[in-house]
N, C-alpha and C positions, 0 to 999 in steps of 0.2 A: 159747538163744543168740541168737535173733532178736528177743526182746522188748527194748523200750526201757527204760532205767534199769537198776538193779541188783536182782537177784533171787536168792533161794535156792530150791531145789526139794528138798523132803524127802518121800520116798515118794510122789512125783507131785503133791504139794500145793505150789503156788507161794506164796512169802512175799516181799512187796516189802521191800526194804532201804531204807526211807525213813521218816522224814526223814533227812537227812544227819546223821551223828554230831555231837553237841555239841562245843564247844571242850573242855569238861572230859573227855569221852570220848576225844577225840583226844590230849589231853595225857597222860592215864593210859596210853593205848596206846603212845605214844611212850616213856614212862618204862619201861614193861614191856619194850619192844623193846631199849632201852639196857641194862637190867638183865640180859636174856637174852643179848644179843650179846657183851658183854665176856668172860664166861667161855668162851663157845663158840668164840672166836677160837683158843683153844689146842687144841680138839678135832680140827679138820681134817675131820670127817665130818658133824657136826651143825651146823645153822644155824637162826637165828631168822628168821621171816618175818612180814610184815604180811599183811593179808587177801589171800588167793589162793584161786582155786577149787580145791576138793577134790572131784573127781568120783568118787563112790563107785560109782554105777552109772547107767544111763540115766534113772532116776527120782529120783536124789538127788545134788545138787551144793550144797555149803555153802561159806561163807567165814568161817572163824573170825577173831576180831579179832587175836589174836597166836598164833603156833604155832611149834613146833620140829619139824623133820624131821631124821632121822639117816641119810638116804640121799639121794643126788643125784637131784632130780626130773628126770624125762625128759618132754619135751613141754611144752605150754603150761599144764598144770594138774597137781595132785597126783592120784595114783591109789592111793596107799598111805596108811594112817592115820598122822597125825602122832603123835609120842611124847608131846607135851605141848600142851595148848590152853588159852588164856585167852579167856573171853568176858566182856565188860564190859556190865553190865546198863544198860538204858535203859527208859523206860516202854513203848516200843513193842516191845522184844525180850525183856523179863524172863520172860514165860511160856514163850516158845519156848526160851530159853537154859536155863531151870531144869527144863524138862520134856522137850520134844521133842528138843532137842539133847543133853541129859543122857542120855536113853535111846539115841539114835543113836550117840553117842561111846562109850558103854559097849558096845553091840553090835559096834561096829567095832574095838574093842580099843585105844582111846586109853589110854595108860598113866597119864597125869596130866591131870585136868580142873580148872581153877580158874575159879570164878565170882566176878567182881569186882563189888561193889556200891558205886559211888562215893558215893551218898547216905549210906551207913552207914560208909564207909571200912572195909569188911570184905571179905575174900577167903575164900571157902570152898574149901578144897583137898581134892580127892578123888584117890584112887589106886585103880587097877584091881587087885582081888585076887579070884582065882578067878572071873573073868568079871563081877564086880559092883564098882561104885564104892563105896568106903568113905571116909567123911569122916575126914581125918587131922588137920585143923586149921582153926580159924577164925582167920585171920591179920589183924592190924591193923598191928603194928610188929615182928612176929616175922621170923625168918629160917627158911627151909625148904630142906632139901636135896632135890634131885630126882635120882634115879638114872635116867639116860636109856638105860642099857644100854651104849652106847659111851663115855659119859663121865658125870660127875656135876657138878652145879652147885649152888651155894648162892644162893638168891634172897632179897633183902632187901625185904620188903613195905613197910617204912617209906619207901622211896624213891619209891613210886608215888603217894603222896597229896599231897606238898608242892606 
């Protein structure tokens, strides 16, 4: 919390969150947020968020690119696992997102994890089943239904690439 700049801490290992996300990264993140926020307006309990600290414990704090929580957060950061997380790959984060965060989110019980590759216009959609992420879909222009527990949403992947 005292370090300058933006950092994630995973199992005590610091990861600098730089360089700043590209315009393409931010545009995709915005489109994901819009696509998530619309159907969640009807839910009343779930909400789409942009990067916010999720403090898992004293040695692990991460900031997913896009996420959905189905409980009202208390305090200045999240302390419970989001139900759905999107991570948008970049050259500097791809290995961390596909490996380190994949395992972390699986261990922490995130129900849905989507890894978005802007260069391939491909989203790998994983769902937690019996404690393991199972790939459900390689999405380009498909629609995917997400059961968030308290509500369900249909997500149109075609909208995030344009």
